[in-house]
N, CA, C and O atoms as CSV, one atom per row, in Angstrom:
chain,resi,resn,atom,element,x,y,z
A,1,UNK,N,N,111.461,107.220,100.138
A,1,UNK,CA,C,112.089,106.041,100.692
A,1,UNK,C,C,112.116,106.088,102.216
A,1,UNK,O,O,112.247,105.050,102.864
A,2,UNK,N,N,111.996,107.263,102.786
A,2,UNK,CA,C,111.969,107.387,104.243
A,2,UNK,C,C,110.626,106.936,104.793
A,2,UNK,O,O,110.540,106.480,105.933
A,3,UNK,N,N,109.597,107.059,104.002
A,3,UNK,CA,C,108.251,106.765,104.459
A,3,UNK,C,C,107.991,105.277,104.661
A,3,UNK,O,O,107.281,104.896,105.591
A,4,UNK,N,N,108.547,104.445,103.816
A,4,UNK,CA,C,108.215,103.022,103.823
A,4,UNK,C,C,108.522,102.319,105.146
A,4,UNK,O,O,107.662,101.584,105.632
A,5,UNK,N,N,109.693,102.501,105.756
A,5,UNK,CA,C,109.938,101.791,107.028
A,5,UNK,C,C,109.066,102.289,108.174
A,5,UNK,O,O,108.888,101.586,109.169
A,6,UNK,N,N,108.522,103.493,108.040
A,6,UNK,CA,C,107.716,104.047,109.123
A,6,UNK,C,C,106.293,103.508,109.134
A,6,UNK,O,O,105.611,103.596,110.155
A,7,UNK,N,N,105.837,102.958,108.030
A,7,UNK,CA,C,104.438,102.504,107.946
A,7,UNK,C,C,104.108,101.465,109.021
A,7,UNK,O,O,103.114,101.646,109.725
A,8,UNK,N,N,104.876,100.399,109.188
A,8,UNK,CA,C,104.516,99.419,110.228
A,8,UNK,C,C,104.623,99.962,111.648
A,8,UNK,O,O,104.063,99.378,112.577
A,9,UNK,N,N,105.338,101.076,111.826
A,9,UNK,CA,C,105.485,101.648,113.165
A,9,UNK,C,C,104.255,102.429,113.606
A,9,UNK,O,O,104.043,102.618,114.804
A,10,UNK,N,N,103.440,102.887,112.655
A,10,UNK,CA,C,102.344,103.773,113.019
A,10,UNK,C,C,100.958,103.159,112.831
A,10,UNK,O,O,99.957,103.799,113.153
A,11,UNK,N,N,100.881,101.939,112.319
A,11,UNK,CA,C,99.574,101.293,112.152
A,11,UNK,C,C,99.581,99.954,112.877
A,11,UNK,O,O,100.630,99.374,113.156
A,12,UNK,N,N,98.381,99.492,113.169
A,12,UNK,CA,C,98.269,98.183,113.805
A,12,UNK,C,C,98.706,97.091,112.826
A,12,UNK,O,O,98.620,97.257,111.609
A,13,UNK,N,N,99.176,95.976,113.382
A,13,UNK,CA,C,99.764,94.916,112.561
A,13,UNK,C,C,98.808,94.382,111.497
A,13,UNK,O,O,99.231,94.092,110.378
A,14,UNK,N,N,97.541,94.252,111.829
A,14,UNK,CA,C,96.598,93.690,110.857
A,14,UNK,C,C,96.218,94.697,109.761
A,14,UNK,O,O,95.522,94.333,108.813
A,15,UNK,N,N,96.666,95.961,109.878
A,15,UNK,CA,C,96.349,96.994,108.889
A,15,UNK,C,C,97.562,97.392,108.050
A,15,UNK,O,O,97.465,98.319,107.246
A,16,UNK,N,N,98.699,96.720,108.215
A,16,UNK,CA,C,99.930,97.116,107.514
A,16,UNK,C,C,99.766,97.030,106.009
A,16,UNK,O,O,100.194,97.940,105.298
A,17,UNK,N,N,99.164,95.976,105.504
A,17,UNK,CA,C,98.976,95.830,104.061
A,17,UNK,C,C,98.137,96.958,103.478
A,17,UNK,O,O,98.475,97.520,102.437
A,18,UNK,N,N,97.043,97.284,104.156
A,18,UNK,CA,C,96.193,98.386,103.721
A,18,UNK,C,C,96.956,99.705,103.760
A,18,UNK,O,O,96.832,100.526,102.851
A,19,UNK,N,N,97.739,99.904,104.805
A,19,UNK,CA,C,98.515,101.141,104.924
A,19,UNK,C,C,99.529,101.268,103.795
A,19,UNK,O,O,99.690,102.347,103.225
A,20,UNK,N,N,100.212,100.178,103.469
A,20,UNK,CA,C,101.149,100.220,102.336
A,20,UNK,C,C,100.411,100.513,101.027
A,20,UNK,O,O,100.933,101.225,100.169
A,21,UNK,N,N,99.222,99.979,100.872
A,21,UNK,CA,C,98.433,100.254,99.679
A,21,UNK,C,C,98.034,101.711,99.577
A,21,UNK,O,O,98.077,102.297,98.495
A,22,UNK,N,N,97.650,102.295,100.690
A,22,UNK,CA,C,97.270,103.713,100.692
A,22,UNK,C,C,98.481,104.593,100.402
A,22,UNK,O,O,98.385,105.542,99.624
A,23,UNK,N,N,99.618,104.285,101.022
A,23,UNK,CA,C,100.837,105.067,100.771
A,23,UNK,C,C,101.234,104.968,99.302
A,23,UNK,O,O,101.594,105.973,98.689
A,24,UNK,N,N,101.173,103.787,98.743
A,24,UNK,CA,C,101.503,103.609,97.328
A,24,UNK,C,C,100.549,104.387,96.436
A,24,UNK,O,O,100.977,105.028,95.476
A,25,UNK,N,N,99.266,104.335,96.745
A,25,UNK,CA,C,98.275,105.060,95.956
A,25,UNK,C,C,98.504,106.569,96.013
A,25,UNK,O,O,98.422,107.246,94.988
A,26,UNK,N,N,98.787,107.092,97.187
A,26,UNK,CA,C,99.031,108.526,97.323
A,26,UNK,C,C,100.300,108.952,96.589
A,26,UNK,O,O,100.341,110.019,95.977
A,27,UNK,N,N,101.320,108.124,96.652
A,27,UNK,CA,C,102.557,108.442,95.941
A,27,UNK,C,C,102.317,108.423,94.424
A,27,UNK,O,O,102.805,109.300,93.712
A,28,UNK,N,N,101.585,107.450,93.938
A,28,UNK,CA,C,101.265,107.387,92.511
A,28,UNK,C,C,100.390,108.562,92.079
A,28,UNK,O,O,100.563,109.102,90.987
A,29,UNK,N,N,99.454,108.954,92.937
A,29,UNK,CA,C,98.622,110.109,92.630
A,29,UNK,C,C,99.472,111.367,92.494
A,29,UNK,O,O,99.273,112.159,91.572
A,30,UNK,N,N,100.415,111.550,93.408
A,30,UNK,CA,C,101.311,112.698,93.322
A,30,UNK,C,C,102.169,112.672,92.072
A,30,UNK,O,O,102.394,113.705,91.441
A,31,UNK,N,N,102.646,111.488,91.716
A,31,UNK,CA,C,103.467,111.353,90.503
A,31,UNK,C,C,102.652,111.596,89.238
A,31,UNK,O,O,103.210,111.972,88.207
A,32,UNK,N,N,101.351,111.391,89.302
A,32,UNK,CA,C,100.493,111.621,88.140
A,32,UNK,C,C,100.043,113.075,88.042
A,32,UNK,O,O,99.945,113.621,86.943
A,33,UNK,N,N,99.772,113.700,89.172
A,33,UNK,CA,C,99.186,115.039,89.168
A,33,UNK,C,C,100.244,116.142,89.078
A,33,UNK,O,O,100.024,117.144,88.397
A,34,UNK,N,N,101.370,115.978,89.741
A,34,UNK,CA,C,102.369,117.051,89.777
A,34,UNK,C,C,102.855,117.470,88.393
A,34,UNK,O,O,102.977,118.672,88.153
A,35,UNK,N,N,103.141,116.552,87.467
A,35,UNK,CA,C,103.534,117.010,86.133
A,35,UNK,C,C,102.446,117.828,85.436
A,35,UNK,O,O,102.760,118.735,84.666
A,36,UNK,N,N,101.189,117.522,85.690
A,36,UNK,CA,C,100.104,118.311,85.111
A,36,UNK,C,C,100.076,119.724,85.692
A,36,UNK,O,O,99.842,120.695,84.972
A,37,UNK,N,N,100.314,119.829,86.990
A,37,UNK,CA,C,100.361,121.140,87.629
A,37,UNK,C,C,101.543,121.938,87.097
A,37,UNK,O,O,101.409,123.125,86.798
A,38,UNK,N,N,102.701,121.292,86.976
A,38,UNK,CA,C,103.891,121.977,86.451
A,38,UNK,C,C,103.644,122.437,85.017
A,38,UNK,O,O,104.016,123.553,84.655
A,39,UNK,N,N,103.028,121.602,84.207
A,39,UNK,CA,C,102.740,121.977,82.821
A,39,UNK,C,C,101.773,123.152,82.761
A,39,UNK,O,O,101.924,124.034,81.916
A,40,UNK,N,N,100.787,123.173,83.644
A,40,UNK,CA,C,99.840,124.288,83.672
A,40,UNK,C,C,100.530,125.587,84.072
A,40,UNK,O,O,100.288,126.632,83.469
A,41,UNK,N,N,101.387,125.524,85.086
A,41,UNK,CA,C,102.128,126.716,85.508
A,41,UNK,C,C,103.056,127.177,84.394
A,41,UNK,O,O,103.173,128.374,84.131
A,42,UNK,N,N,103.708,126.239,83.748
A,42,UNK,CA,C,104.630,126.561,82.650
A,42,UNK,C,C,103.893,127.228,81.490
A,42,UNK,O,O,104.366,128.230,80.953
A,43,UNK,N,N,102.757,126.689,81.105
A,43,UNK,CA,C,102.031,127.269,79.972
A,43,UNK,C,C,101.405,128.613,80.334
A,43,UNK,O,O,101.296,129.489,79.476
A,44,UNK,N,N,100.992,128.790,81.588
A,44,UNK,CA,C,100.457,130.083,82.024
A,44,UNK,C,C,101.540,131.143,82.166
A,44,UNK,O,O,101.236,132.332,82.273
A,45,UNK,N,N,102.805,130.721,82.169
A,45,UNK,CA,C,103.937,131.641,82.304
A,45,UNK,C,C,104.565,131.957,80.961
A,45,UNK,O,O,105.741,132.317,80.894
A,46,UNK,N,N,103.798,131.826,79.897
A,46,UNK,CA,C,104.304,132.075,78.535
A,46,UNK,C,C,105.502,131.190,78.206
A,46,UNK,O,O,106.464,131.640,77.584
A,47,UNK,N,N,105.436,129.938,78.625
A,47,UNK,CA,C,106.469,128.932,78.372
A,47,UNK,C,C,107.841,129.341,78.901
A,47,UNK,O,O,108.870,129.059,78.287
A,48,UNK,N,N,107.833,130.003,80.040
A,48,UNK,CA,C,109.082,130.359,80.728
A,48,UNK,C,C,109.186,129.526,82.001
A,48,UNK,O,O,108.272,129.509,82.826
A,49,UNK,N,N,110.292,128.851,82.143
A,49,UNK,CA,C,110.477,127.974,83.307
A,49,UNK,C,C,110.695,128.788,84.573
A,49,UNK,O,O,110.136,128.494,85.630
A,50,UNK,N,N,111.518,129.815,84.438
A,50,UNK,CA,C,111.847,130.644,85.597
A,50,UNK,C,C,111.036,131.924,85.483
A,50,UNK,O,O,110.983,132.466,84.379
A,51,UNK,N,N,110.416,132.447,86.496
A,51,UNK,CA,C,110.518,132.093,87.904
A,51,UNK,C,C,109.375,131.216,88.409
A,51,UNK,O,O,109.507,130.609,89.472
A,52,UNK,N,N,108.263,131.129,87.688
A,52,UNK,CA,C,107.058,130.530,88.277
A,52,UNK,C,C,107.183,129.042,88.569
A,52,UNK,O,O,106.780,128.596,89.644
A,53,UNK,N,N,107.722,128.274,87.656
A,53,UNK,CA,C,107.864,126.834,87.913
A,53,UNK,C,C,108.871,126.610,89.036
A,53,UNK,O,O,108.679,125.746,89.892
A,54,UNK,N,N,109.930,127.386,89.023
A,54,UNK,CA,C,110.935,127.272,90.084
A,54,UNK,C,C,110.331,127.643,91.438
A,54,UNK,O,O,110.638,127.010,92.448
A,55,UNK,N,N,109.482,128.657,91.461
A,55,UNK,CA,C,108.807,129.032,92.708
A,55,UNK,C,C,107.863,127.933,93.183
A,55,UNK,O,O,107.713,127.725,94.387
A,56,UNK,N,N,107.234,127.238,92.260
A,56,UNK,CA,C,106.383,126.105,92.633
A,56,UNK,C,C,107.196,125.041,93.364
A,56,UNK,O,O,106.803,124.569,94.431
A,57,UNK,N,N,108.334,124.668,92.778
A,57,UNK,CA,C,109.169,123.644,93.414
A,57,UNK,C,C,109.741,124.133,94.745
A,57,UNK,O,O,109.830,123.359,95.699
A,58,UNK,N,N,110.126,125.394,94.818
A,58,UNK,CA,C,110.643,125.941,96.075
A,58,UNK,C,C,109.544,125.960,97.138
A,58,UNK,O,O,109.806,125.679,98.308
A,59,UNK,N,N,108.320,126.289,96.735
A,59,UNK,CA,C,107.195,126.295,97.675
A,59,UNK,C,C,106.915,124.892,98.210
A,59,UNK,O,O,106.650,124.715,99.399
A,60,UNK,N,N,106.976,123.901,97.327
A,60,UNK,CA,C,106.778,122.522,97.769
A,60,UNK,C,C,107.867,122.094,98.748
A,60,UNK,O,O,107.596,121.366,99.703
A,61,UNK,N,N,109.094,122.544,98.512
A,61,UNK,CA,C,110.195,122.230,99.429
A,61,UNK,C,C,109.979,122.879,100.789
A,61,UNK,O,O,110.240,122.258,101.819
A,62,UNK,N,N,109.508,124.116,100.804
A,62,UNK,CA,C,109.247,124.811,102.071
A,62,UNK,C,C,108.120,124.115,102.835
A,62,UNK,O,O,108.210,123.934,104.050
A,63,UNK,N,N,107.077,123.733,102.134
A,63,UNK,CA,C,105.972,123.022,102.792
A,63,UNK,C,C,106.467,121.702,103.383
A,63,UNK,O,O,106.109,121.356,104.508
A,64,UNK,N,N,107.282,120.970,102.637
A,64,UNK,CA,C,107.846,119.728,103.155
A,64,UNK,C,C,108.708,119.943,104.376
A,64,UNK,O,O,108.668,119.152,105.319
A,65,UNK,N,N,109.491,121.013,104.364
A,65,UNK,CA,C,110.346,121.338,105.510
A,65,UNK,C,C,109.506,121.660,106.741
A,65,UNK,O,O,109.807,121.202,107.843
A,66,UNK,N,N,108.455,122.446,106.547
A,66,UNK,CA,C,107.586,122.810,107.671
A,66,UNK,C,C,106.865,121.582,108.219
A,66,UNK,O,O,106.736,121.434,109.434
A,67,UNK,N,N,106.402,120.717,107.353
A,67,UNK,CA,C,105.748,119.478,107.804
A,67,UNK,C,C,106.746,118.615,108.582
A,67,UNK,O,O,106.384,118.020,109.597
A,68,UNK,N,N,107.979,118.543,108.124
A,68,UNK,CA,C,109.010,117.790,108.843
A,68,UNK,C,C,109.288,118.364,110.219
A,68,UNK,O,O,109.434,117.621,111.190
A,69,UNK,N,N,109.362,119.688,110.307
A,69,UNK,CA,C,109.553,120.325,111.615
A,69,UNK,C,C,108.387,120.024,112.548
A,69,UNK,O,O,108.581,119.719,113.725
A,70,UNK,N,N,107.171,120.113,112.008
A,70,UNK,CA,C,105.998,119.821,112.832
A,70,UNK,C,C,105.998,118.368,113.309
A,70,UNK,O,O,105.655,118.090,114.458
A,71,UNK,N,N,106.377,117.454,112.438
A,71,UNK,CA,C,106.404,116.047,112.834
A,71,UNK,C,C,107.415,115.813,113.955
A,71,UNK,O,O,107.150,115.041,114.876
A,72,UNK,N,N,108.563,116.472,113.883
A,72,UNK,CA,C,109.544,116.356,114.964
A,72,UNK,C,C,109.016,116.970,116.253
A,72,UNK,O,O,109.190,116.402,117.331
A,73,UNK,N,N,108.376,118.123,116.145
A,73,UNK,CA,C,107.782,118.764,117.312
A,73,UNK,C,C,106.734,117.853,117.953
A,73,UNK,O,O,106.722,117.669,119.170
A,74,UNK,N,N,105.866,117.291,117.133
A,74,UNK,CA,C,104.816,116.401,117.622
A,74,UNK,C,C,105.426,115.171,118.300
A,74,UNK,O,O,104.947,114.728,119.344
A,75,UNK,N,N,106.478,114.630,117.700
A,75,UNK,CA,C,107.122,113.447,118.279
A,75,UNK,C,C,107.715,113.750,119.645
A,75,UNK,O,O,107.566,112.957,120.575
A,76,UNK,N,N,108.382,114.884,119.775
A,76,UNK,CA,C,108.986,115.253,121.060
A,76,UNK,C,C,107.894,115.542,122.095
A,76,UNK,O,O,108.008,115.163,123.260
A,77,UNK,N,N,106.859,116.205,121.654
A,77,UNK,CA,C,105.781,116.595,122.562
A,77,UNK,C,C,104.985,115.399,123.090
A,77,UNK,O,O,104.551,115.404,124.242
A,78,UNK,N,N,104.795,114.391,122.264
A,78,UNK,CA,C,103.979,113.242,122.649
A,78,UNK,C,C,104.811,112.010,123.008
A,78,UNK,O,O,104.261,110.933,123.241
A,79,UNK,N,N,106.119,112.167,123.052
A,79,UNK,CA,C,107.029,111.072,123.428
A,79,UNK,C,C,106.740,109.782,122.669
A,79,UNK,O,O,106.741,108.695,123.248
A,80,UNK,N,N,106.493,109.914,121.368
A,80,UNK,CA,C,106.169,108.728,120.568
A,80,UNK,C,C,107.438,108.049,120.169
A,80,UNK,O,O,107.401,107.025,119.488
């Protein structure tokens, strides 16, 4: 939900519709693929949720945090 208001801020006005379409497509792709990845990790872990599936989600959270830090750094550095 944080991503949607930012789309018109980072693309040219005549490309906003295309940008929203790409964001929607990427979000749908993630919603389709992530459960398959979780199921694969779960089945490879002898049907045990902990620790491997939990580590997957924790890893995704860490990656998101690092990307957020980088985006803030980039924003401060480039005065955007």
